[in-house]
N, C-alpha and C positions, 0 to 999 in steps of 0.2 A: 248797657251800650256796646261792651264787650262782647254778651251775648249777641247781640243782635250783629256786631260786624263778623263773629264766629259761622252765624246760623246763615249769613249772606255769601260769606266765602265758602261755607260747603255747598249752598245752592248752586252758586257760580261754575266749582269743581265739578260738582254733580251734571250741570249743563255741558260743559265744556268735553268730558268723559261721555255723555250719551251722542255728542256730536262726533267724535273721534270714532265712537264704535259705528255710527251709521255709516261713514263712510265707507265706500266699495271700493277697492282697486282690483282689478284683472290682471293677471299676466299673459301676453299675448306673445305666441312664438311664431315669427317669421324665421327666414334664412338669408344669408347675402348681404347685402346692404341697403339702404332706402334705394328706390326707383320707380319708373313709372308702374312696374308691376304691383307695388305696396303703396302707391296714392290712395285707393279705397280704404284701406286700414288705417292711414294716416289721418285722412280725412275722417273718418268715422270718431278715431279717438278724439280729434279736434272737436267735433260737435258734440259728443257725449259729455265730454267735460263742459263745454259752454253752458249747453242745456242744463247740466243738474247743479251748476255753481261749482263744481270741483269735487261735487259730491259721490262722483261714480267717474273714475278714472280707469283708462285702459293704458299699460304699462310693457311697450312693444320692445320685445328684445330679437335682435337679429342674430339667430344661430346660439345664444345664450340658453337657452332653456331644452333643445331638442333638435337632433339631427333633422331635416326635412323630409325623409322616408321616415318619421316615426312620429311625428306630429301626430298622425290620427291615434295612434297607441297611447300618446299622452294627454290627450284629450278624453280617453276612454276611462282610464283611471283618475282622472282630476290634477294631473300633474300640474295645468294651466288649465284656465278657462277660456281661451279662442286660440285659434292658429290657422294659419293657411297649407293646404298641402295640393298637389297636383294627383288625379285619381291615376293617372298612368304609372307613377311610382310603384302603387301597388295594387294592380287590378284585381286581385282576389279580395283584395279588403273592402273593394267598393265597386263590386262590378256592376251596378244599375247606373252609376253618373256616367262609364265610361260611353254609353250610348251618345251622349253629345260629341264623343272623341270623334266619333264615326265619321267618314269620306262621305259628306253629302252632297258635294259639288255644286256648292253655292257660294258666291260672293256676297255676304249679308253684310251689313253696317255693324258697326261696334255696338250702337247703342240695342240693337235687334238681336245679337247673340246675349246681351243682357237679359232682355227679356224672356228668351227661348230659355234660358240656362236656369233663370229663375223660376218660371213652371215648370222645367223638368225637375227643380230640385222638390216642389212642394207635392209631386205627383206621392201618392201613395205609396208605391213600390220603392221608390226611392227612399220617402222618411221611414220605411221599416226596415230597409237594409243599413242606413246609417245610424238607427237606434241601436243595432248591435253593437256599436262603439259608445253608447252613451252619448251620441253626438248630433245637433240640431244646426242643417247648413243655416247660416244667417244672411249670407250674401254671395252672389259670383264674383270673380275676377275676369271678367269677358275680354276675350284676346281677339285679334284679327287672324285671319287666315295665315297660317304659319307658311314661309318660302324657305328654300333652300339656298346656302352659302357653302362653297366647296371650294376646296382647292386642288380640285383636279382638272385636266383642261376643260375647257368650255363645253357644253353638252352639246350634241351634234344631234343624237337621236337617243329615244328613249332607251334603246340597247348599251348606252354608253353607263347607266346604272348598274349594269351586272357587277358584282365583286365590290361595290364602292360602302364602304364603312360609313354608316351612317347615324346620328343621334336623332330620336323622335318620337314621339308620343306613337300609340298602339293604332291608332286609324290610318293616321299617313305611311307608317311603315308596313302596314298589311297591303297595302297599294304598291311602296315601292319594293317590299321584298317581294312581290309577285313578279317583278323584274327584274330579280335578280341582286338586290341591293342587301348589304348585310347589316341588321340592327344590331346596334353597338351601344351598350349601356355604358355610360360614364356621369358622375354628378356635374350637376351644374357648374359647380367652382371650380372643375378641371377642364370644361369644354375646352378652352383656348390652348393648355397647354397640350391636351391629346392631340388637337391638329396640328401644332407644332411638331409633335414626336412620332406623329404617323399611327397612334392608336385609333382615330377617326380621320375619314377623308373628308367630311361634310357634317354639317348640323344644321337641321330645321328648326326654326323658331320663327316667333313672333318678332316685330322689329325692336324693344324695348331689351330682349335676350340678346339679341344679335349686339347690339349696342353695350349691352353689360358684358357679355364674355369677348367683346372684339374680334368676332370671328372674321369680320370684314378685311382686319389687317392682315390676315395668311391668307384668304380665298382668290380664287382668279376669276369664280361666277357666282351668280347669284340668280335665283329666279324670281319672276316677276308676278306670276298668274298660277300657282301651283291649286291653290283653290281645294285642297282636298283634308280642310278643317282645321283645328288647333286643339289645344288641351283645354282641360276643364280643371281649373284651380280653386276652389270655392273658399271659403272662409268659414269656418265652423266653430260651434261652441260647446261646451259641456251642457249636456240637458238638464242635469242637477242644475248648476251654475244658475242656468237662465231662469228656471225656476223659482230659484231661493232668492230671486232681485226682489227689491221693493217694485211695486206697483209702477212708482215714477222713475226709477231708474229703467225699468224694462221698458216702459213708455219711449224714456229717451234714446234705448239702445234702437229698438226696432223702429222708431220713428224717424231715426238719422239714415237709416240704410240707402233709401232712394236717393237722397241728397248726395251720399258720399259716392254712389255710383254712376251720377250725373257728373259730378265733379271730377271721378277719374276717367270718364270715357270722353271729354271735352279736353280735358287735358293731354289725355292719348292720340285722341285724333288730331290736335292743332300743335302740339310741340313735339312728340315723340315719333311719330309715322317720316315726320318732315324732316328729322335729325338723322333717324336710318339712311333714308334715300340719298342725303348730302354726304353721309360718311361712305356709301357704295358709290358716289360720283366722285369722290375726292380721292378713293384708294384707286380707284382705274378700273374696278370689276367689270367684266362683262356681264349684261342683264340678258339673261337667256328668258324668252317669252315663249311658248309653248304654243304651236299650233293649233288650228282646229283639228286637225287629224290626230295630234298627239293627246289633245284635250279628250276628245272621244274614246282614245284608247282608254286614258286615264280614267275616265269616268264609266268605262266597262267594268275595269277592275274594279273601282270602286264600289261597284253594286254589289260585287262577290264576296267581300269584305263586308260588307254590311249584311248579306247573307249569312255569311258564315260568323257572326256576332250571333244572329238571334240562334241560329242552330247550338252554338257553345252555351249559351246560358240557359237555353229554356226548360233544361231541368233543374233549373237554380231558382227562376222565379218566372214571371210571365213576361220573358223577352220580346214577345212579339206584340204586345199588349204596350208595352213602353217603347220600344222603336216605332211603331205605327202613330203613337202620339210623339214622339219626338220628328220624325219625318216629317210630319203634317204642321208641324210648326217651322221649321225650314223651308217648307214648301210655300207657306202664305205670305 
């Protein structure tokens, strides 16, 4: 009997050890704090844990694993398995996906932005580019059109942008730069402080980021229809880690992407945008809506920024092919 008990105990211990060994935990590097921008990742973690009965979990860290501008580097050498980053943080590291940040002068829905980004991320030119970092793009973080919040006097004409120091992504700043605005880079976490101290005069963001940084607290005016694009901030995974997942865990992860994006889009459209608009109203900011003539001038400048992008990267990859592919998606 004692021998049987010992044998049973050994088997139980062995099974428990095997179960513990089978459990997989991935470290996920984000930054800031949980907000609308990170709800796709939060939802993904919830779905993966549920579908695998806890055998596969995503451990999300807000700033504890890496600086936001070093997340792609961390992915490359396996410091963590998943991360989010914005392509304009380091254009030279990921030039191909900056094509989505170009000012296409289109007001497209958030769900359509998600579809466009997913298709661009799957393009062979982009896949090859990210492979240099041992990275596979898992899902986009779709963002609505960026708008300006500024503490300068309310804009009367486009020439008023001359000399204004603005924090924003490449495509938008390409256009504003042609109007004399000065691109001024400050970390996301320091935007409000930088506006207070005068390091920057304005910031271009999607609604969630204006809410997170509270730019409206110091601003005097906010644009309503800039329509010069937004940032591309994908969620990537370490390719080796992805390939090493069990078939069931990989299916749970990849099979949860569309649901996570749908949840994110619904939450953003129905909650975040409304909160931002209410905050602008409550703070008494002047809403600046560009006239048709001003919009035409902005769109003309946007076209030249798109041409500049193709010329800049043509020697590094087939920029024209990738641009044409992306432009067609925006125009459909």
